C-alpha positions in Angstrom: 65.4 67.7 163.6 64.0 67.7 160.0 64.1 71.5 159.9 67.7 71.5 161.1 68.7 68.9 158.5 67.0 70.9 155.7 68.8 74.1 156.9 72.2 72.3 156.9 71.5 71.0 153.4 70.7 74.4 152.1 73.8 75.8 153.7 76.0 73.1 152.0 74.4 73.8 148.7 75.0 77.5 149.0 78.7 76.9 149.9 79.1 74.6 147.0 77.6 77.2 144.7 79.9 79.9 146.0 83.0 77.7 145.7 82.1 77.1 142.0 81.2 80.7 141.3 83.0 82.5 138.6 85.7 84.8 140.1 87.3 86.1 137.0 86.1 87.2 133.6 87.5 88.5 130.2 86.3 91.7 128.7 87.1 92.1 125.0 89.1 95.3 124.3 89.9 95.1 120.6 90.8 92.8 117.7 92.9 93.4 114.6 91.6 93.1 111.1 92.6 90.0 109.3 96.1 91.3 108.7 97.9 88.3 110.1 98.4 84.9 108.4 97.7 81.9 110.6 99.0 83.6 113.8 100.0 80.8 116.2 101.8 82.6 119.1 102.0 86.0 120.7 104.9 87.2 123.0 104.6 90.3 125.0 107.8 92.5 125.0 106.9 94.6 128.0 110.3 96.4 128.0 109.8 97.8 124.5 106.0 98.0 124.7 105.3 95.8 121.7 104.1 92.3 120.7 105.8 89.6 118.6 103.4 87.4 116.7 104.5 84.2 114.8 102.6 83.7 111.5 102.6 80.2 109.9 101.1 81.5 106.6 100.5 78.0 105.3 100.2 74.5 106.5 101.3 74.1 110.2 103.7 71.2 109.3 105.2 72.3 106.0 108.7 73.5 105.2 107.5 76.1 102.7 109.5 79.2 103.7 106.3 81.3 104.0 106.3 81.9 107.8 107.2 85.2 109.3 107.3 87.2 112.6 105.2 90.4 113.0 105.7 93.3 115.4 102.5 94.9 116.7 102.0 97.7 119.2 100.3 96.9 122.5 97.0 98.2 121.0 97.2 95.9 117.9 98.6 98.3 115.3 101.1 96.9 112.8 104.6 98.3 113.4 106.3 95.8 111.0 104.0 93.1 109.6 106.8 91.0 108.1 109.7 91.9 110.4 111.5 88.6 109.9 110.6 86.4 106.8 111.7 83.1 105.4 110.6 80.8 108.2 108.6 77.6 107.7 105.9 77.2 110.4 107.0 79.4 113.3 105.2 78.8 116.6 106.3 79.5 120.2 108.8 82.2 121.0 111.0 83.4 123.9 113.4 86.3 124.6 116.8 86.1 126.3 119.4 88.9 126.2 118.1 90.7 123.1 117.7 87.5 121.2 114.3 86.1 120.0 114.2 82.3 120.0 111.5 80.7 117.7 110.4 77.1 117.4 110.2 76.5 113.7 109.1 73.0 112.9 112.4 71.1 113.2 114.7 74.1 113.9 115.4 76.5 116.7 115.7 79.9 115.1 117.8 82.6 116.8 117.1 86.2 115.9 119.1 89.3 116.8 116.2 91.6 117.9 118.2 94.9 117.5 119.6 94.1 114.1 116.4 92.2 112.9 118.5 89.4 111.4 118.5 85.6 111.8 121.7 84.6 113.5 121.2 80.8 113.5 118.9 78.1 112.5 119.8 75.2 114.8 118.5 71.7 113.7 116.8 69.8 116.5 117.6 66.2 115.8 114.7 63.8 116.1 112.1 66.7 116.1 109.0 66.7 114.0 106.7 69.5 115.1 108.4 71.9 117.5 105.8 74.0 119.2 106.3 76.1 122.3 109.3 77.6 124.0 110.2 78.8 127.5 113.6 80.1 128.7 115.0 79.9 132.3 117.1 82.6 134.1 120.3 80.9 132.9 119.3 81.1 129.3 118.4 77.4 128.8 115.8 77.1 126.1 113.1 74.4 126.5 111.1 73.4 123.4 108.1 71.1 123.2 107.5 68.8 120.2 103.8 67.8 119.9 104.4 65.0 117.5 107.7 63.4 118.6 106.2 63.7 122.1 109.5 65.0 123.5 110.7 68.1 125.4 114.1 69.3 124.2 116.5 71.8 125.7 119.2 74.0 124.1 122.1 74.9 126.4 125.6 76.1 125.5 125.2 75.4 121.8 124.0 71.8 122.5 120.5 70.3 122.0 119.4 67.4 124.2 116.2 65.6 125.2 114.8 66.6 128.6 111.7 64.4 128.6 110.4 61.7 126.4 107.1 59.8 125.7 104.6 62.4 126.7 101.0 62.3 125.2 100.8 65.6 123.4 103.2 68.2 124.8 102.7 71.8 123.9 102.6 74.8 126.2 105.7 75.3 128.4 106.5 77.7 131.3 109.3 78.0 133.7 107.8 78.4 137.2 110.5 79.1 139.7 112.6 75.9 139.5 109.9 73.7 137.9 109.1 73.3 134.2 105.3 73.4 133.7 104.1 71.4 130.7 100.6 71.3 129.1 100.1 67.8 127.8 96.8 66.6 126.2 94.5 68.4 128.6 96.7 67.9 131.7 99.1 70.3 133.5 102.4 68.6 134.5 105.4 69.8 136.4 109.0 68.5 135.9 111.0 69.3 139.0 114.8 69.5 139.6 114.9 65.8 140.6 113.5 64.8 137.2 110.1 63.8 138.7 107.1 64.4 136.6 104.1 65.4 138.6 100.5 65.8 137.5 99.0 69.1 138.8 95.7 69.2 137.0 93.7 67.3 134.4 90.3 67.5 132.6 91.0 70.3 130.2 90.3 70.2 126.5 92.9 67.9 124.9 94.2 70.7 122.7 95.8 72.6 125.5 98.2 75.1 123.9 99.5 78.2 125.8 100.1 78.9 129.5 100.8 82.3 131.2 101.3 83.1 134.9 99.0 85.6 136.5 100.4 85.4 140.0 101.7 82.8 142.4 99.9 79.5 141.7 97.4 81.1 139.3 97.6 80.7 135.5 95.8 81.3 132.3 95.7 78.3 129.9 94.5 78.3 126.3 93.3 75.3 124.3 93.6 75.6 120.6 90.1 74.4 119.9 88.7 77.6 121.5 88.9 77.6 125.3 90.6 79.9 127.9 90.9 78.6 131.4 91.8 80.3 134.7 93.7 77.9 137.0 93.5 78.4 140.8 96.3 76.8 142.8 96.3 73.7 140.6 93.0 72.7 142.3 90.1 74.4 140.4 89.6 75.8 136.9 87.2 78.3 135.4 86.3 78.6 131.8 86.6 82.3 130.9 86.0 81.8 127.2 84.6 79.0 125.1 84.3 79.5 121.3 84.5 75.9 120.3 80.9 75.9 118.8 81.8 78.9 116.7 85.1 77.2 115.7 87.2 80.2 116.7 90.7 79.1 117.7 92.5 80.3 120.8 96.2 79.4 120.2 99.4 80.2 122.1 98.4 83.2 124.3 100.5 86.1 125.6 99.8 88.0 128.9 100.7 91.6 130.0 100.8 91.1 133.8 101.2 94.8 134.6 98.0 95.8 132.7 96.2 92.5 133.1 95.7 92.1 129.3 95.5 88.8 127.6 96.4 88.5 123.9 94.9 85.7 121.9 96.0 84.6 118.4 93.0 83.1 116.5 95.0 80.9 114.1 92.8 80.3 111.1 90.8 83.5 112.1 93.9 85.5 111.1 93.4 88.0 113.9 94.8 88.9 117.3 92.3 89.6 120.0 92.9 91.5 123.3 91.0 91.0 126.6 91.1 92.6 129.9 91.3 90.2 132.8 89.1 91.1 135.8 
């Protein structure tokens, strides 16, 4: 009996070890030189095979007019380093019908991509620190504000509040009909009925960007220097941890076709690319 119990115990320990085993990894492909200026967010434009990168180039909460948007190739070469200038502290971005939407502190900036001109700067009343953006199939733009603790939406020339009184909202992603929200180390989902559900917790409180890999599997970054792989909202792997080295991992972009993750290093002034295996 004792031998049988010991055998069962060993089997359980092995199963536990296997369930916690690393199933994915990141392999570094390249990094840019320090050509960027406080890069906060990267957006993959797969259609045109290029990257948009938002550069704060100053304090993250100052209206100083120093911010700009860069265009890089998919292998990190500068196509147009200061493609759009005159912004304040640009962060999250989204594309809808040849327009680039940018969260710029207290304004939603709308850019005509083909003409490379700013079409509108839309004030978001009550905002303090607009951060990330996601856009649904109808063109509704959702914007997080990490300091007012609200989620706003822009629809048919009107700005309204979608959700109030969160803890530290940042990364956003439309997932089918739900809005996924990274909030102070937790992953939440706002459904069509207005219910806010907690899907996962226990990540670094500086959760920043979220990208979908496939159904119910996601990559999540935390600004302090962590990249997570989320499995079915049940388990998470740490793929990268650079907190001790104080290397930031801000609002990530992901090329799903080629399985390449792009990571802006914020104060590191670089963009780093990794292959996801």
